[in-house]
C-alpha distance (Angstrom), angle and dihedral (degrees) to the residues before:
residue distance angle dihedral
X1 . . .
X2 3.80 . .
X3 3.80 122.5 .
X4 3.79 124.7 -161.5
X5 3.78 127.5 -153.8
X6 3.81 114.6 -170.1
X7 3.80 120.9 -148.2
X8 3.84 105.2 -154.6
X9 3.79 104.7 -153.4
X10 3.79 100.0 145.5
X11 3.80 112.5 -114.6
X12 3.83 88.7 -0.5
X13 3.79 94.8 55.0
X14 3.79 117.3 135.3
X15 3.79 143.2 172.4
X16 3.78 130.1 -115.4
X17 3.80 109.8 -148.6
X18 3.80 115.3 -158.4
X19 3.79 126.6 -173.3
X20 3.80 147.4 71.7
X21 3.79 125.7 -50.1
X22 3.79 97.9 19.1
X23 3.81 93.9 135.7
X24 3.79 87.7 60.9
X25 3.82 89.1 54.0
X26 3.80 96.5 43.3
X27 3.80 93.8 114.5
X28 3.79 92.6 56.2
X29 3.80 92.0 49.9
X30 3.81 98.3 42.5
X31 3.80 98.1 38.6
X32 3.83 95.9 80.2
X33 3.82 89.9 53.6
X34 3.80 96.3 55.3
X35 3.78 130.0 93.5
X36 3.82 88.5 -169.4
X37 3.83 128.1 18.1
X38 3.81 97.8 -104.3
X39 3.80 135.2 91.7
X40 3.79 135.2 -173.4
X41 3.80 112.4 -132.6
X42 3.80 124.8 -161.6
X43 3.79 117.9 -168.5
X44 3.78 140.1 147.3
X45 3.78 128.5 -100.1
X46 3.81 95.5 -104.6
X47 3.80 95.9 47.0
X48 3.81 91.9 44.0
X49 3.78 90.4 58.3
X50 3.80 91.8 51.3
X51 3.81 106.2 35.0
X52 3.81 114.8 8.8
X53 3.80 95.2 91.4
X54 3.81 91.7 48.5
X55 3.80 89.4 52.9
X56 3.82 90.9 46.4
X57 3.81 90.7 51.3
X58 3.80 91.9 47.7
X59 3.79 91.9 50.6
X60 3.80 93.4 45.8
X61 3.80 89.4 56.1
X62 3.79 85.5 63.8
X63 3.81 93.1 45.1
X64 3.82 92.9 -105.3
X65 3.80 123.7 137.7
X66 3.79 126.4 -157.7
X67 3.76 141.9 -153.3
X68 3.79 116.9 -159.7
X69 3.77 144.2 -161.2
X70 3.80 122.3 -157.3
X71 3.80 118.5 -152.4
X72 3.81 129.2 -174.1
X73 3.79 115.8 -85.0
X74 3.79 119.2 -114.8
X75 3.80 144.0 64.0
X76 3.82 92.0 -76.5
X77 3.82 88.1 72.4
X78 3.82 89.7 71.1
X79 3.80 90.5 82.8
X80 3.80 142.6 108.5
X81 3.78 92.6 -99.3
X82 3.78 96.1 56.3
X83 3.80 92.2 39.7
X84 3.81 88.2 56.5
X85 3.80 91.1 47.0
X86 3.81 91.1 50.2
X87 3.81 95.0 48.5
X88 3.80 92.8 45.2
X89 3.81 90.1 50.4
X90 3.80 92.5 49.4
X91 3.80 90.0 50.9
X92 3.81 90.3 48.4
X93 3.82 88.2 53.5
X94 3.82 87.9 53.7
X95 3.79 92.8 -122.8
X96 3.81 107.5 -175.1
X97 3.80 130.6 -152.0
X98 3.81 92.4 -101.6
X99 3.82 93.3 49.7
X100 3.81 125.4 94.9
X101 3.79 127.0 -122.0
X102 3.81 117.2 -155.7
X103 3.80 124.2 -147.3
X104 3.81 107.8 -155.0
X105 3.77 109.6 -175.9
X106 3.77 147.0 43.7
X107 3.77 130.7 -48.0
X108 3.80 95.7 -63.6
X109 3.80 93.8 56.1
X110 3.79 93.0 40.3
X111 3.80 93.4 52.0
X112 3.80 94.8 43.9
X113 3.80 96.5 44.4
X114 3.79 92.7 44.1
X115 3.80 90.0 53.9
X116 3.80 91.3 47.1
X117 3.81 89.4 51.5
X118 3.81 90.5 48.0
X119 3.80 93.8 56.4
X120 3.82 100.4 33.1
X121 3.81 108.7 103.7
X122 3.84 86.1 -16.2
X123 3.77 90.9 -62.9
X124 3.80 137.4 -12.2
X125 3.77 126.7 -173.0
X126 3.75 120.6 -98.1
X127 3.79 138.5 -172.7
X128 3.78 125.2 -143.7
X129 3.82 117.3 -138.9
X130 3.81 99.5 178.1
X131 3.79 116.1 -161.6
X132 3.82 100.9 -176.8
X133 3.78 128.3 66.9
X134 3.80 90.2 -122.0
X135 3.79 91.6 54.7
X136 3.81 93.5 44.5
X137 3.81 94.9 52.6
X138 3.78 100.1 34.6
X139 3.79 129.9 -2.3
X140 3.83 98.4 46.5
X141 3.81 91.7 57.2
X142 3.78 127.3 68.9
X143 3.79 106.2 30.1
X144 3.81 101.5 -96.4
X145 3.79 107.4 146.2
X146 3.76 132.4 167.4
X147 3.77 153.4 102.1
X148 3.79 136.5 -99.1
X149 3.79 127.2 -100.7
X150 3.81 128.3 -153.1
X151 3.82 85.8 -107.9
X152 3.78 94.4 56.9
X153 3.78 151.2 -42.6
X154 3.82 123.6 -58.4
X155 3.80 93.8 -5.5
X156 3.83 93.0 138.4
X157 3.78 119.5 55.0
X158 3.77 151.2 85.7
X159 3.78 141.1 -116.5
X160 3.81 106.4 -105.7
X161 3.79 119.3 157.2
X162 3.82 120.0 -142.3
X163 3.79 120.1 -122.4
X164 3.81 92.3 -134.2
X165 3.80 139.8 -0.9
X166 3.81 119.8 -148.9
X167 3.81 109.4 -167.2
X168 3.81 104.4 -174.7
X169 3.80 104.0 -167.7
X170 3.82 91.5 -163.8
X171 3.80 90.1 73.1
X172 3.81 90.9 62.2
X173 3.80 88.7 75.4
X174 3.82 89.2 67.8
X175 3.82 93.8 59.2
X176 3.77 123.3 105.4
X177 3.79 109.9 -110.4
X178 3.81 90.8 -114.0
X179 3.81 92.1 53.8
X180 3.80 92.0 47.2
X181 3.80 92.5 50.7
X182 3.80 90.7 46.9
X183 3.80 87.8 58.6
X184 3.79 89.3 48.0
X185 3.80 86.7 63.5
X186 3.81 87.9 70.4
X187 3.83 91.0 47.5
X188 3.80 90.4 55.1
X189 3.78 89.0 49.0
X190 3.80 91.5 63.7
X191 3.78 93.0 55.3
X192 3.78 91.9 46.1
X193 3.79 95.3 49.4
X194 3.77 101.2 45.2
X195 3.81 119.9 -11.3
X196 3.79 119.5 56.8
X197 3.80 91.0 176.9
X198 3.81 90.1 56.7
X199 3.81 90.7 49.6
X200 3.81 89.7 51.2
X201 3.81 89.1 49.7
X202 3.82 88.8 52.4
X203 3.80 90.5 51.1
X204 3.80 88.3 54.5
X205 3.81 99.1 39.8
X206 3.82 105.4 27.2
X207 3.79 92.1 106.0
X208 3.83 90.1 54.4
X209 3.80 90.4 51.0
X210 3.81 94.2 49.8
X211 3.81 90.7 40.4
X212 3.80 93.2 61.4
X213 3.81 103.5 -101.1
X214 3.82 102.0 163.4
X215 3.80 97.5 -153.4
X216 3.81 92.5 48.1
X217 3.78 91.2 49.9
X218 3.80 92.7 50.4
X219 3.80 90.3 48.8
X220 3.82 92.5 49.9
X221 3.81 93.2 48.5
X222 3.80 93.2 45.0
X223 3.82 95.7 50.3
X224 3.81 91.4 45.8
X225 3.81 94.4 52.3
X226 3.81 91.8 42.2
X227 3.78 88.8 58.3
X228 3.79 93.7 44.7
X229 3.81 93.4 46.2
X230 3.79 91.1 50.6
X231 3.81 91.7 52.8
X232 3.82 93.4 43.8
X233 3.80 91.7 52.9
X234 3.82 90.0 52.2
X235 3.81 94.5 45.9
X236 3.80 114.1 11.4
X237 3.82 98.6 172.1
X238 3.80 99.0 38.8
X239 3.79 101.2 -105.6
X240 3.81 92.5 139.0
X241 3.80 133.0 -24.6
X242 3.80 95.6 27.4
X243 3.80 89.2 70.7
X244 3.81 86.4 72.8
X245 3.80 87.1 75.1
X246 3.79 87.0 68.4
X247 3.80 93.0 71.1
X248 3.80 104.8 143.8
X249 3.80 93.0 5.6
X250 3.81 99.7 103.2
X251 3.79 89.9 61.7
X252 3.81 91.1 36.1
X253 3.80 96.6 55.2
X254 3.80 91.9 48.5
X255 3.80 90.8 50.4
X256 3.79 91.7 47.2
X257 3.80 90.3 52.4
X258 3.82 90.7 45.9
X259 3.80 90.5 54.0
X260 3.80 93.3 46.1
X261 3.82 95.6 -111.9
X262 3.78 85.8 -76.2
X263 3.78 136.9 142.4
X264 3.79 88.6 -87.7
X265 3.79 89.0 85.0
X266 3.80 126.5 18.2
X267 3.79 117.6 -151.7
X268 3.80 95.0 -111.1
X269 3.80 90.4 48.3
X270 3.79 88.7 54.3
X271 3.81 89.8 49.2
X272 3.81 90.8 52.7
X273 3.81 92.5 49.7
X274 3.81 89.6 43.3
X275 3.81 92.1 53.2
X276 3.80 90.4 51.2
X277 3.81 90.6 49.3
X278 3.82 91.7 46.7
X279 3.80 90.5 54.5
X280 3.80 91.1 45.0
X281 3.81 89.4 52.5
X282 3.81 90.4 46.7
X283 3.80 90.7 52.8
X284 3.80 92.1 48.3
X285 3.80 89.5 52.2
X286 3.80 90.4 51.0
X287 3.78 94.0 -113.7
X288 3.79 99.0 120.3
X289 3.78 136.0 17.8
X290 3.80 120.4 -77.3
X291 3.82 87.7 -119.4
X292 3.81 96.0 61.9
X293 3.85 97.8 74.1
X294 3.79 89.4 49.3
X295 3.79 90.8 50.8
X296 3.80 90.9 52.0
X297 3.80 93.4 48.7
X298 3.81 92.3 44.2
X299 3.80 91.1 57.7
X300 3.80 91.9 45.9
X301 3.80 91.4 50.8
X302 3.81 92.1 44.7
X303 3.81 86.2 56.3
X304 3.85 90.0 48.9
X305 3.81 90.8 -116.2
X306 3.78 133.9 142.3
X307 3.79 109.9 -89.4
X308 3.82 107.9 168.7
X309 3.81 144.8 16.3
X310 3.79 89.4 -88.9
X311 3.82 88.2 68.2
X312 3.83 92.9 62.7
X313 3.80 113.5 93.0
X314 3.79 121.0 -133.8
X315 3.78 132.0 17.9
X316 3.78 125.5 -30.5
X317 3.82 126.5 -165.0
X318 3.78 122.0 -111.0
X319 3.79 122.3 -89.7
X320 3.81 95.1 -92.9
X321 3.80 91.7 58.6
X322 3.80 91.4 46.4
X323 3.81 88.8 52.2
X324 3.81 89.5 51.6
X325 3.79 89.7 53.0
X326 3.79 90.4 49.6
X327 3.80 88.8 53.8
X328 3.84 88.3 67.6
X329 3.79 89.8 60.4
X330 3.82 116.6 124.6
X331 3.81 89.3 -127.0
X332 3.81 92.3 69.1
X333 3.84 108.9 117.5
X334 3.81 119.7 -170.8
X335 3.77 88.6 -15.4
X336 3.82 91.7 -54.6
X337 3.79 117.5 121.8
X338 3.80 113.3 -133.5
X339 3.78 121.0 -149.3
X340 3.78 133.1 -162.3
X341 3.79 104.6 -132.3
X342 3.80 132.7 167.6
X343 3.77 141.1 -128.5
X344 3.79 88.2 -158.9
X345 3.80 142.3 -36.6
X346 3.81 106.2 -38.0
X347 3.81 93.8 10.3
X348 3.80 107.2 99.1
X349 3.80 124.7 159.1
X350 3.80 137.7 175.0
X351 3.80 121.5 -114.2
X352 3.78 140.3 167.0
X353 3.79 91.8 -165.0
X354 3.80 98.0 97.6
X355 3.80 118.0 121.3
X356 3.80 111.4 -129.7
X357 3.80 88.3 -136.6
X358 3.80 90.8 63.6
X359 3.79 91.8 50.6
X360 3.81 90.1 47.3
X361 3.82 91.5 50.2
X362 3.81 90.8 50.0
X363 3.81 91.7 50.9
X364 3.80 92.4 44.2
X365 3.81 90.5 54.0
X366 3.81 92.4 46.2
X367 3.81 91.3 49.0
X368 3.82 91.1 47.0
X369 3.80 90.7 51.5
X370 3.78 88.2 50.2
X371 3.80 91.5 55.5
X372 3.81 94.4 44.7
């Protein structure tokens, strides 16, 4: 069963295909996009070992050949050095403006390759083939591309929409449980920001999703990308509504920076913790009920996920340093940090009216609980 979500962006419209066995059909899907039967694929070493041959076979069925570049796995790859290596390699392969570059991998590869495609020859087309749950439900959709800077995450980049997204749900079975659950943090985010019924469905079916139920996984991916596509169409370059997609991310990005973008905290884990903190802050400000933060954390813990600062191994800086890291966030406007808060499950909104003292108190309490 294959589902399709269309992203109607005029002459940059594209489809998101969701379902099993899509790598095997890659040639049929990519063929209509190509001026010549050849693509340049960038992936990472781990994904290449698992899925590169399946993609090659699927392309060859459509008479399409590939050249590929393997990069190291991990967040550190989203950097100037590997961006330069990727662009230089694409130029060496004589990739032209009417060719297609393929990003085969998780969010790191998708962001890096998308940015490389955006700046190569002032823009070449690219296709996302996301291999992690996080990438399938979030980072592969919407055209945000980029790399990290020492000052913060995703501070260098461009909006560059893909020409196609192939979300093969079969590949999710090859993920480590921790990586899968990290991606589930982004799935939860969609229910929390704009669809209370979806969040309730996740509470009821989360164990099926993590347990490998194919239909449940397809449903979760489809609803997530439907919500993201709808927001992207309304606000492609994040001037308004698209900021809602950053629920949990202000806290998350600071925590990622504080842990050195290391294996101590995966991005989706930071999103999950950030969502819980955003609801806790909302409750403290009287915006939502006192029960809502508990409901969020209960579902995270039922899914055996990280839910608070106490779940992060190793040292963390004090609240003042975390606030400094938040100040590097892209959502800062005129020096004022903007938060995504909520009036309830599924009722998120963006505001700059959050006293720093309240954020500091929240972090102080979370850090104190961590030390207890």
